[in-house]
N, C-alpha and C positions, 0 to 999 in steps of 0.2 A: 204886264210882264213880257220882257223881251224874249226873243227866240233862244238866245244863248243860256238863259237861266233854266231852261228845261233840259232834263237828261234823256229826252226821247230821241229816238233814232230819226235822223234827217230823212224826210220822205223822198228827197232827190239827191243824187250824187252831186258833189260840188262841180265837177267838170261838166256834167250834163246841164246843171243849172246855168253855168256860164254860156254854154252853147245855146240854150234856149233864149237866154237874155240877148245874145248877139244876134240871133235870128230876128228877135222882136224889133231890135233897133234897126236892123237892115230893112225889115218890112215897113216900118214907119217911115223910114227915109224914102223908100220907093213910093209910098202913098203920097207923101208930101211932094215929091218930084212930079208925080202924076197929076196932082191937083193944080200945081203951078203950070204945067204944060198944057192942061186941058185934055178932054177926051179925044182919042185918036183911033181907037179900035172898036167902035160900036158900044153896045151895052156892057160888054165884058171888060171893056178897057178901064172903066172907072171903078170897077169893083176890086177890092183887095183879093188877093190869091187865097183860096181856102187854106192852103198849107202855111200862110204867113200872117194870119190875122192876129192871133195871140199865141204866145208860147204855151199857154195852158189849155188852148182849145183842142188842137189835134195832136200835140206833142206832150201831153200830160204825163205820159208814161216814160220811164227811163229808157226802155228799149227803143221807143220812137225817137227819143232824143238822140240816142246813139246813132240810129240809122240816118237821121236828118243831118247830123254834123260830125261825120267821121274825121274831119280835119282837126277839130279841137280835141277830140278824145285821143288822138294819136300824136298830138304836139306839133301839128303841121302849121304852116304859115296861114295868115288870113287869106291870102290869095287862093288857097286851096278850098275854101268854103264853096258849097254847092249852090251858090246864088247865081242868078242869071247874069246880073250885072251890078257892080258896086260903083257908086258915084265917087267922084274925087273929093267932095266936101264931106266933112263929118260934123254932125250936130250934137254936141255934148248934152244939150238940154233934153234931147230925146232919151239919151242913156240915163240921165238922172231921173227923168220921169218914169222910165221903165224900172229902175231900182226902187223908187218910192212905191210904185204899184205892187212890186214883188214883196216889199216889206209889209205893206198893208195886208196882203193876202196871207203872208206868213204869220203875222200877228193874229189874224182872224183864225187861222188854222190852229195856232197854239192855244188860243182861248177855248176853242171847241174841245180840243184834246184835254185840256186841264179840267173843264167842267165835267167831262165824261169820267175822268179819273176820280174826281172828288165824289161823283155819284157812286162809282164802283166801291170806293173806300167805305162809304157810309153803309152800303149794303153788306160789305164784308164784316164791318164791326157789329152790325145788328145780328148777322148770322153767327158770329163768334159768341156773342152774349147768349143767344138762344142755345147754341151747342153746349156751352159750359153748364147752363142750367140743366139741359137734359142729361149730361154725363153725371152731374151731381146727384140727380134724382136716381139714376141707375145705380150709382155707387151705394146710396143709401138702401136701395132695394136688395142689392147683393149682400150688404152687411146684415140686413134683417134676415135674409134667407139663410146666410151662414150660421147666424146665431140660433135660428130655428132648427137647422140641421144638427148642430152640436147638441142642442137640448134633446132632440129626438134620439140621437145616438147614445146619449147618457141614459135615457129612459130605456132604450132597448138593451144596453148592457146590464142595467139593474134588473130588468125582467129575466134576462138570460141567467144571471147569477142566481135568482130565485128559483128559476126552473131547474138549474143544475143541482142546487141544494135540495130541492124537492125530489128530483130524480135519485140523488144519493140516498135520501131517506127512504124512498120507495124501494130502491134496490136493497138497502140494508134490511128492510122489513121483509122483502121477498126472499132474500137469501136466508134470512133467519127462518122464514116459513119453509123454504125448500129444505134447509138442513133439518128442521124439525120433522118435515114429512119424510125425508130420507131416513132419519134416525128411527121414526115410528115404523117405517116399512122394514128396516133392518132388524128392529126389535121383534117385529112379527115373524120374519123369517128365522131369526135366531131361536125364537120360542118353538117354532115347528121343528127345527133341528134338535132342539133340546127335548122335545116331548116324544118324537117318533123317530124310528130308525130310517125309514124311507119318506122322503118328502116328495109328494106328487103334485106340487103346485103347478099351475098352468105354465108359468114362466120357464120351468125346467123341463117340461115335456113337449113344448111347442118348438119345432126346429126353426121357425122363422124368428123366434125371440131368443135365439141362442146368444146373441151379442149382449142383450139385456141381462140374461142369466149370468153371463161371464162377468159383467160389471158388478152384479150383486154378490157373486161368490168371491170376487176380489176383495171387496169391502168387508164381507163377513170373515174372510181369512185374516185380514189385518186386525179386526176386532178380536178374533179368537187368539191370536198370538199374544195379545196383552192380558189375557185372563189367566188366572192361576191354574196350573195343570191338575192338581189334586182334586179340585172341586169341579172343573169343567172338562175333564179329559175325554169323557164320552162325546160331548157335543163338539169338542175340538177335533176329535177323530172323524166324526161324521162330516163336519165342514171340510176338513182336509180331503177326505175321500171324494166328496162332491166337487171340490175345487179342481182335483186332478182330472175328474171325469169331464167336467165342462171344458177344461183346457184341452184335453185330448180331442173332444168333439170339435172344437174350433179349428184345431190343427187338421183334422180330417176334412172339415168343410173347406179349408184352404187348399188341401190336395185336390179335392174334387173340382174346385173352381179352377185350379191350374190345368187340370185335364180338359175341362170344357172351355178354357180360354176366357173366363169371366174375370177381367182385370179389376173391375170395380168391387166385386165380392172379395177378391184376394186382398185388395187394399183395405177393406173394412175388416177383414179377419186379422190382418197384420196390425192395424190400429188397435183392435180389441185385445190382442195378445201382447201388446207393447208393455203394459204394466206387469205382466205375469213373469217376466224374467226368463225362466227356463222354457216356458211355452213359446216365447218370442224367439229364443235361440233354436228351438225345435222347428219353428216355422221357417226360419232362414235356412236351416240345414236341409229340410225337405225341399225347399225351393231350389237350392243348389243341386241336390241330387236329381230332382225331376228335370231340371234344365239340361243336365248333361246326359240324361238317359237316351241312348241310341243316336247320339250326335256324331261320334267319331267313326264313321264307317268309310270314309274316303281314303284315298291313297296318301294324301298329304295332310298329316295331322295339324301342321302348323296353319295351313289355310283353313282347316275346320275350326281350329280354336279362334282364329281371327274373326271369322264370320259369326261364330256363336257368341263371342263376347260382345260384338257389335249389336246383335239382336237383343241379348239379355240386358245389356246396359240400359237401354231405353225402357224395358219393362221394370227394371229395379227402380228407376227414378219415379215411375208412376205408382209403385206399390208401397215402398218402404220410405219412412221419413229420414232415417239415417242411411241414405243411399250409398254414400261413399264407403261406409264401413261394410255394408253388404256386398258391394262391388269388390272390395279388397278380399273378403272371404271367398267369394266366387272364384276369383282369379287364383287365389292361393290353393284352392281345392283342385283346380285344373292342373296347375303346375306340379302339385305334390302327388297327385294320383295318376291322371291320364299321361301327362308329359313325361314324368319321371319314369313311369313303367315302360313307355315307348323307348326312351333313351337306353334304359338298361337292356332291353331286349335287343335293340339294334347293336349295341356294343358287344354284347355277349356273343353274337353271331360271328363277329370278325376278329375277336381278341386272340383266339388260339391259332387260326391259320397264318396270319400275317400281322405283325405288329405295326408295320408301316400303314396298312390299311386301317387298322384300329385307330392310329393317331389322325389319320385324315378324316375318318368318320367322326371321331370325337370333336375335331376342330370344326367340321361342317355342321354337326348338330348344335355345337355351342354357338356358332355364329348365327345360325337360323333362329335359335332361341333368343339371342340378343336382339336380332332384328324384330322378332315378334314382340319382345318387351318394349322396344321403341314404338312399335305400332300401337300397343295397348296403353302406352303412357298418356295418350290423349284423353282417356277416360279418367275421371276424378276418383281417386282411391285414397284420399286423405292428404296430409301435408308432408308425409315421409317420402322425400325424393329418391331414397335408396331402397324403396320397397321392392320394385321389380328387379333391380340388379341382385338383391339378396335372394329373391326367389330363384333367379337364374343360377346363382352359385349353389343354392341348396339342391337343385336338380342334379348338378354334376359334382356334388361335394365328394363323393366316394372316388370318382375318377380323377378329379383335380388334385386330390391329396397325393396320389402316386404318379401324377403326370410327368414331373420333371425327371424322376428316376427312369421311367419308361422311355422318355424322349432321349436321354443321354445314352441309354443302352442301345436304342435303335440307331442313333447316329453313329456310334462307334462300330456297331455291327455292319452297317451298310458301308461305311468308309473302309472298314477292314476288307469287306468283300470286293470293293472296287480296287483296292491296293494289293489284293492277294497275288494276282498274276504278275504285277510289277515287282513285288518283293521277290518272287521266285527268279525273275530276270536279273535283278540286282545281285542276288546270292550267287547265281551262276557266273556272272561277270566278275564278281569279287573273287571267286575261286580261281577264275581263269586268268587273272591279271598277273599273277606271280610267275616269272620265268618265261614269258611269252615273247616271241620275236615281234617285230613291228608289223609284219604282214598279218600275223594272227590277231593282234589286238588293235589294229588301226581303226576299227569300228566299234571299239568297246564302249564308247560314250553315246553311241546312237541309241535312241529309244529308252534311255534311262529315265528321263522325265517326259511327261506327255501332257499337252495342253488339254486333250480330251478327258484324260483322267482327272486333272485338276479342276476342269470345269464341272465334271460330275460331282466331285467332292464339294465344291462351292455350292452347286445346286442343292445338294442334299442339306447342307448347312443352312442355306437360305430358306428352304421349306421348313426346317426345324425352328428357325428364328421367327418366321411369320406365325407359326403355331404358338410359339412361346409368347409372343406379344399379345396373342388373343387370349390364351388360356392362363396366363400368369396374373396374379394380383399385382396392382401397381407397385406395392411395396416390395414385392419379390422379383419383379421383372429384371432389375439390373443384375442381381446375383444369379438368376437363371441364365441370363444372356451371357454373362461372364463364363459360366460353366460350359455352355455350348461353344463359346469361342475358344476356350482352352482345348476342348476336344478337337476342334478344327485345326488349331495350330499343331497339336500332337499328331494328327493324321497326315496333314499336308506337308508340314515342315519336318517334324522330328522323324516320322516313319517313311517319308517319301523323298523330299528334296535333299536332306542331309546325307542319307545313305547313298543316294545317287552321286552326289558330289564326292563322297569319300571314294567310291569306285573310280570316278574319273580322275581323282588325284593319284590313285595307285597306278593308273594307266598312263601317266604323263611320260614323255620321252626323256632321255638323259640330257644333261646340260651341254654336252659337247658331242652331238651326234655326227656320225660319219655319212649319214644319209638323210634325205628330207624328213624331218620329224613329223609325227602325227600330232596335230593340234586340234583334234576334234573336240577337245575340252572346251574350246571357245564356243562350239555349237551348243554344248551343254550349258555354258554361261548364258547364251542368248535365251534358251528355253527357260532356264531358271528365273532369269530376270523378268521375263514376261509374265511368268506365273506369280512372281512376288508383286508385280504391278496389279494383276487381277486381284490378288489378296488384299492389297492396300485399298483398292476401290470397293471391294466387298466389305471391308471393315468400315469404311466411311458410310456406305449406303444402308447397312443393315445392323451393324453392331453399335455404332455410335448413337443412333437414335434410341436404341433400347437402354443403353447404360446411362445416357444423358450426362449430367454434371455430377453424378454421384461419385463417391470414392472409388467405386469399382472401375470407373473409367480410367483412372490413373493406373490401376493394377493391370488392366488389359493392355494399355500402351506400353507399360514396362515389360510385360511378358512378350509381346510382339517385338519390341525393340531388341530384347536380348537374343531371341531366336534368329531374327533377321541379321543382326550384327555377327552372330556366330556363322551363319551361312555366308554372309558377305566376306568375312575373313578367310574362309576356305576358298571361295571363288577368287579372291584376290591372290591367294597363294598359287592357285592353279594357273591364273593368267600370268603371274610373274615367271612361273616355271615355263609356260609356253613361250614367252618373250625371250627368256634366257636360251631356250633350245633354238629358237629362230635365229637369234644373234650368233649363237655358237656354231650353227650350221653355215651361216654366212661367213663367219671367220674361217671355217674349214674350207669353203669354196675358194676364198681369196688366198689362203695359204697353199692350197694344193694346185690351183690352176695358174697362179701368178708365177712368172719366171723372172729372174734378174735381167735377162736379156731383153725383156719387154720395155725396160726403161733405159737400155743402152744399146739401141739399134745401130747397125752399121750405117756409115755415111753413104748416101746415095740410094738408100733403100726406099721402100714404099712410103707414101705420104702418111703422116701420123694419123692414127685412128684408135679408138678405144679397144682395149685388150679383151681377149676371150674371158678372162677371169671377171672383168667388169660386166660383160654381157651376161654371164652366168649368174652373178650375184644380183644384179638389178632385176633379171627375170624372176628369180626366186623371191626377192623382196617385194616386187610388185604383186605377185600372186598372194603373198601373205597379207599385204595391205588390203587387197580386195576381200580376202577371207575375213579379215577383222571388221571391215565395213559392213559385211553381211551378218556378223555375229554380235556386234556391240553397237550401242547407240548412246546418244546423250553425252553427259559429262564423262561417263566411263569410256567412251570412244576417244574423246580428246586425251584422257589420261593415258590410255593404252598406247595410242599413236605417239604421244610425247615420249613415253618411256622407250618404246622401240626405236624411235628415231634418234634419241639421245645416245642410246647404247651403240647403235650402228655407227654414229658419228665418231664415237670413241674408238671403235674397232678399226674404222677406216683411217682415222688419224694415226693410230699405232701402226697400221699396215703400211701406210705410205712412208713412214719414217724408217722402214727396214731396208730400203734400197738406196742405191746411188744413181743419179740421173745425169745423163748427158743433155746437151741442148735439145736434141730430138726426143730423148726420153722424157724430158720435162713437158714437151709438147704432148706426148702421149698421156702423161699423168694428168695434164689439164683436160684432155679429151675424156679420160676416165671420170674425173671429178664432174665434168659437165653432165655426163650420163647419170652419175649418182645424184646430182642436183635435180635433174628431171624426174628421177624416181622419187625423191624426197618431196617434190612439189605435189605429188599425189596424196601426201599426208594432210594437206591443207592446214598446216601448223606454222604460223609465221616465224616462231622462234627457231624452228629447225631450218627454215629457209635462210635465216640470218647466219646460223652455224655454218651452213654450206657455202655461203658467200665468203665468210672468213676463211674457210679451207681453200676456196678457189683463189683468194688473194694470196695465201701462203704458197700455193703451188706456182703462182706467177713469179715468185722469187726464184724459181728454178731456171727461168729462161731470160730474166732481165740481164741486160748488159752490166758488167761489174761496175762501171763508172756511174750507172743510174741507181744502184741499189739503195744508197743512203737517201736519195731523193724520193724514191718509191715508198720507202718505209715511213718517212716523215709526212708524206702527202696522202698516202692511201688511207681512206677513212676507216676501213675495216682493220688496218694494222696499227693504227695510232693508239688504240686502247687495249691492246693485248700485251702480254709479257714479252719483253725483248728476248728472253731466252728461247721462247717458242720460235720466234722469228729466226734466231741464230741456228737453232736446231735444223730448220729447213734449208737455210743457206749452206749449212755444212754437208747437206745431202748432194750438193752439186759436184760433179766430177772435177771442176776447176777450182775447188774451194782452196786447196793449198797452193796450187800453182799461181792462181790469181791473187793470192793473199786477200781473200774477201773479208776475213775477220778484221784485218787492219783497216780496210776501207770503211766498214761499218762503224768500227770504233765504238762498240757498245761498252 
């Protein structure tokens, strides 16, 4: 078999093999040359070099081959081989011989490897056969064991069924025997009760056997109830009497065990009394009473209740089977007796002296009781989630029934007390406003409304709303909140703000005053507006959450809107009257201070400057604007300034058209208008600035040269969009209107 027919890994790398082969050829060539030339170097000259004898002698490993021929492994030229000297002649026969020897060695190596592989394959096949046989034997053993286990399991099941059946039979026989024995025993006791009045059997006189006696009497009582009364009335009466006696003794034993702290004995007594019905109820009642005895001696009854319930809850779980029912009865007893008595006593102390203190105490006690109920809810008291809230309501039932009426009366009374002094002031001012001069009534609007007073009323209503949210039932809360809000609106708006505004309206100055009018009503507007804002915020914060999305919400909004609109209408009337008076006094200043000669000065006079009338009017108007800024804000400020500025512009326009202007007079008029423009700038209203720009452009028509009038009118932006008649009216105010034939020049 050739080397290539095997799929074994080549023991030498191909490059390394070629390197070894080349070294072998070179060494053979050297030996041949040495033999031909003869020995020249002693004993060592004729011997081949140890490193070049055979390629497989010292360079049999690939690493040695790499180290001995680095030139071939890196693709270098033959001249780079590490041989001492290479002859010029090359003997191909030597190379062929080397190849033949290598092939022989490779074939020999291949045969050895193949024989070893065959030997290993035979060993593997033999072991495979043996392994399969062993596995088959194990599988048979497992199958046998599995079948034996299954058979054993079936036998065990059959035996278990027989044992269970036998046990049932034995139990039936035993139960029958037990019932027969119990029946025989009961018949014996029944006979004793039938024959004698007093049964002194050991079971009834031994205290340690009281539980056994109770069980016997319970069964005898059930039997006696089934017997006809006419024939067995005597024995039935004796059994009933003994039944009650034994029941009472067990209850007393329970009480003694409670006093001594014997939990196990209490548990046994409770289990014994469980079939007795009334006796079991007596046991629970006595337990509840004994658990509360002497427990509420501290200053804080709520803390006492919380700690007591925590201790008793654990005891109830250990003693009674129906612990949740007993726990509910225990808590119900505490609420209906101890807590309710405490609440009644506390509220009775404060009811008469001060209703406000009574309401605060009621709210505080209710909230503390609610908190206590939340604390006690961690104990199991049945499946009724509303049990504790109903107990809380029952404690305060009498007081909650009349709460809303008391709350309303208290709110109205306290608000009336707060407003009492202010009502007197308003009444005095109202009586004093008729027929008074300005100096006497100039401060009539001062202190008519008060932030402190309004804040006090809102605070009282806030406290009432918080109590209402706590003490009202969820279904009644919206209606109760609406009632309190109506009371607030009546006190704050109807009884306070509206009368104050009425007094302010009565004190307003005349529309055409001859002296500086009193506009202190604007201060009243400022105070009223700020109080209304407080009212709106109070409504959002406290009323809206209470009324929610119920129909009452819409009713509250409607009521509030009506009253505030009424108040707003009165304030608007007063502000309009103030603006009318301010404009009227400005008109009076212009008409009284302005002279015709101001706009027809003599030639050669002083340089044009604004007139005294202008100075007086702008000074007054500036002071009024500053006052308006102090008293009004928001959109109301813009509306107020717009109205004042528009009316002043109309007065000024009419005033300027009353005079005739020379050229210098026109210059004076323009100076006046510039001052008025500066004053209007303080309004910060762009529309008014535009009106004054137009007026300034019209005044320019008083000084423009006649030949330029038509051009100015057509090119001036502010004059292009106004009525031509207005322009003509100003042109006609010029002193040269007729002599210069200006109307013909304009040709409108």
